[in-house]
N, C-alpha and C positions, 0 to 999 in steps of 0.2 A: 248202195242203199239197202238197208235191211227191210224185208217185206213183212206183211202181216202173217205170212205162213210160218214165221218163227214163233208164234204165240204158243203152239203145243209144247215147246221146250220149256217155257215158263210155267205152264200148267203142271208138267211133270215135276218140276222143282217144288212147287207149292204142295203137291201131293205128299212128298216126303215129310214135310213139316206137319201136315194135318195128321198123318198116321202116327207120328211120334206123340203128338198132343193127345190123341184119343187113347192110346195104350197107357200113357202115364195117368190120365184121369180115370181110366177104367178100373184101376186097382184101389180106388178110395172107398173103403168099406169100414164102418165102425163095428166094434165088437166088444164084448165083455169077457172077463177071464174069471173062471170059477174052478175048473178042474185042471189038473196038471197035464193031462193028455190034450185038452183043448188048448192050453198054453203052448205046448210043443207044436201042435198043428198050426196054430196061428203064427208062431215064429217062423216055421218052415214056409208058410204061405207068404209071409211078409218078405222073406229073403228071395223066394221064387219070383214074386212080383217085382221086387227091386231089380233082380238080375234080368228079368224079361224086359223091364223098362230101359235098363242100361243097354242091353243088347240091341233093342229096337232103335233106341236113340243114337247109339254109335254107328250102327249099320246105316241108318238114314242120314247121318252126318256125312259119312263117306260116300253114300249114294248121291247126296246133294253136291258134293265136291266133284264126283265123276260126271254127273249130269251138267254141272256148270262148266266144266272144262270142255266137254263134248259140245254143249250148247253154244258156247262161244265160237268154237270152230265151225259149228253147223250154220250159225247165222252169217259168218263171214263167207263160208263156202256157198251158201244159198245166194248171197248177194253177188258173188262172182259168177256162178253158173247155176241157173234155176233147175237144170235137169238133175242135179245131185240131191234134191230135197228129199225124195222118198228113201234113197239109200242112207242118207244121214239120219233120217227119222228112225229107221230100223236100228241103227247103231245106238241112237238115243234111248230106244226102248230097252235094249240090252243093259245099258247102264241103270235104267230105272228098275229093272227086274231084281237088282240086288236088294233094293228096299223091300220088295215084296217077299223075298226069301227071309229077310230079317223079321218081317212081321209074322211069317209062318213059324219061325223059330220061337219068337216071343209067345205066340199062342200055345205052342207045344209046351213051353216052359211053365205057363200058368195053368195048363189043363189039369194038373194034379193038385193044384193049390185049393184048399178048402178053408175059408175063414168063417168065423162066427162061433156062437156058443151052442149050436145044435149039432148032434152027432149024426 
Protein backbone atom coordinates (compact mmCIF):
# COMPACT_ATOMS: atom_id res chain seq x y z
CA UNK A 1 0.00 0.00 0.00
CA UNK A 2 1.33 3.45 -0.92
CA UNK A 3 1.40 5.78 2.07
CA UNK A 4 0.81 9.51 2.41
CA UNK A 5 4.56 10.03 2.77
CA UNK A 6 4.85 9.71 -1.02
CA UNK A 7 3.13 13.11 -1.46
CA UNK A 8 6.44 15.11 -1.57
CA UNK A 9 7.33 13.24 -4.75
CA UNK A 10 4.23 14.63 -6.47
CA UNK A 11 4.98 18.13 -5.13
CA UNK A 12 8.43 17.97 -6.76
CA UNK A 13 6.84 17.00 -10.10
CA UNK A 14 4.40 19.91 -9.97
CA UNK A 15 7.24 22.35 -9.17
CA UNK A 16 8.84 21.55 -12.52
CA UNK A 17 5.72 22.56 -14.42
CA UNK A 18 5.19 25.74 -12.40
CA UNK A 19 8.77 26.91 -13.02
CA UNK A 20 8.42 26.37 -16.78
CA UNK A 21 5.15 28.29 -16.83
CA UNK A 22 6.59 31.25 -14.93
CA UNK A 23 9.68 31.59 -17.13
CA UNK A 24 7.60 31.44 -20.31
CA UNK A 25 5.19 34.14 -19.10
CA UNK A 26 7.97 36.27 -17.63
CA UNK A 27 9.23 37.24 -21.09
CA UNK A 28 5.96 38.75 -22.42
CA UNK A 29 6.81 42.43 -22.90
CA UNK A 30 5.39 44.82 -25.49
CA UNK A 31 7.65 47.28 -27.27
CA UNK A 32 7.78 49.70 -30.17
CA UNK A 33 10.43 49.96 -32.85
CA UNK A 34 11.92 53.27 -33.96
CA UNK A 35 15.71 53.07 -34.13
CA UNK A 36 17.78 50.36 -35.82
CA UNK A 37 19.86 49.75 -32.65
CA UNK A 38 16.69 49.31 -30.65
CA UNK A 39 15.42 46.84 -33.26
CA UNK A 40 18.64 44.80 -33.05
CA UNK A 41 18.54 44.82 -29.25
CA UNK A 42 14.89 43.72 -29.26
CA UNK A 43 15.59 40.92 -31.73
CA UNK A 44 18.52 39.73 -29.60
CA UNK A 45 16.34 39.91 -26.49
CA UNK A 46 13.57 37.96 -28.19
CA UNK A 47 15.90 35.16 -29.25
CA UNK A 48 17.57 35.14 -25.82
CA UNK A 49 14.21 34.82 -24.08
CA UNK A 50 13.04 32.18 -26.54
CA UNK A 51 16.24 30.20 -25.97
CA UNK A 52 15.91 30.57 -22.21
CA UNK A 53 12.29 29.42 -22.30
CA UNK A 54 13.19 26.48 -24.51
CA UNK A 55 16.11 25.56 -22.24
CA UNK A 56 14.06 25.74 -19.06
CA UNK A 57 11.17 23.88 -20.65
CA UNK A 58 13.28 21.01 -21.97
CA UNK A 59 15.33 20.73 -18.79
CA UNK A 60 12.15 20.59 -16.71
CA UNK A 61 10.65 18.05 -19.10
CA UNK A 62 13.61 15.75 -18.54
CA UNK A 63 13.59 16.60 -14.84
CA UNK A 64 9.94 15.58 -14.68
CA UNK A 65 10.71 12.32 -16.47
CA UNK A 66 13.55 11.59 -14.04
CA UNK A 67 11.43 12.48 -11.01
CA UNK A 68 8.57 10.36 -12.34
CA UNK A 69 10.77 7.31 -12.82
CA UNK A 70 12.41 7.70 -9.44
CA UNK A 71 9.09 8.57 -7.80
CA UNK A 72 7.45 5.43 -9.08
CA UNK A 73 10.25 3.32 -7.66
CA UNK A 74 10.19 5.38 -4.46
CA UNK A 75 6.50 4.78 -3.89
CA UNK A 76 6.90 1.05 -4.44
CA UNK A 77 10.02 0.83 -2.28
CA UNK A 78 8.35 2.82 0.51
CA UNK A 79 5.37 0.48 0.39
CA UNK A 80 7.69 -2.52 0.67
CA UNK A 81 10.04 -1.14 3.37
CA UNK A 82 9.24 2.07 5.28
CA UNK A 83 12.83 2.51 6.46
CA UNK A 84 13.94 3.41 2.92
CA UNK A 85 11.84 6.59 2.74
CA UNK A 86 14.53 9.14 3.68
CA UNK A 87 17.14 7.55 1.42
CA UNK A 88 14.76 7.54 -1.53
CA UNK A 89 13.68 11.12 -0.85
CA UNK A 90 17.31 12.25 -1.05
CA UNK A 91 17.68 10.57 -4.44
CA UNK A 92 14.43 12.27 -5.48
CA UNK A 93 15.89 15.66 -4.54
CA UNK A 94 18.93 15.00 -6.74
CA UNK A 95 16.63 14.40 -9.70
CA UNK A 96 14.72 17.58 -8.91
CA UNK A 97 17.92 19.65 -8.71
CA UNK A 98 18.31 19.23 -12.46
CA UNK A 99 15.29 21.50 -12.91
CA UNK A 100 16.78 24.14 -10.65
CA UNK A 101 19.99 24.12 -12.69
CA UNK A 102 17.91 24.67 -15.82
CA UNK A 103 16.17 27.61 -14.16
CA UNK A 104 19.52 29.15 -13.24
CA UNK A 105 20.77 28.74 -16.82
CA UNK A 106 17.57 30.37 -18.11
CA UNK A 107 18.00 33.33 -15.78
CA UNK A 108 21.60 33.74 -16.90
CA UNK A 109 20.53 33.63 -20.55
CA UNK A 110 17.97 36.40 -20.06
CA UNK A 111 20.14 38.57 -17.80
CA UNK A 112 21.66 40.43 -20.78
CA UNK A 113 18.37 40.80 -22.66
CA UNK A 114 17.00 44.36 -22.72
CA UNK A 115 13.67 44.98 -24.46
CA UNK A 116 11.84 48.20 -25.10
CA UNK A 117 12.37 51.55 -26.76
CA UNK A 118 14.39 53.17 -23.97
CA UNK A 119 18.20 53.22 -24.08
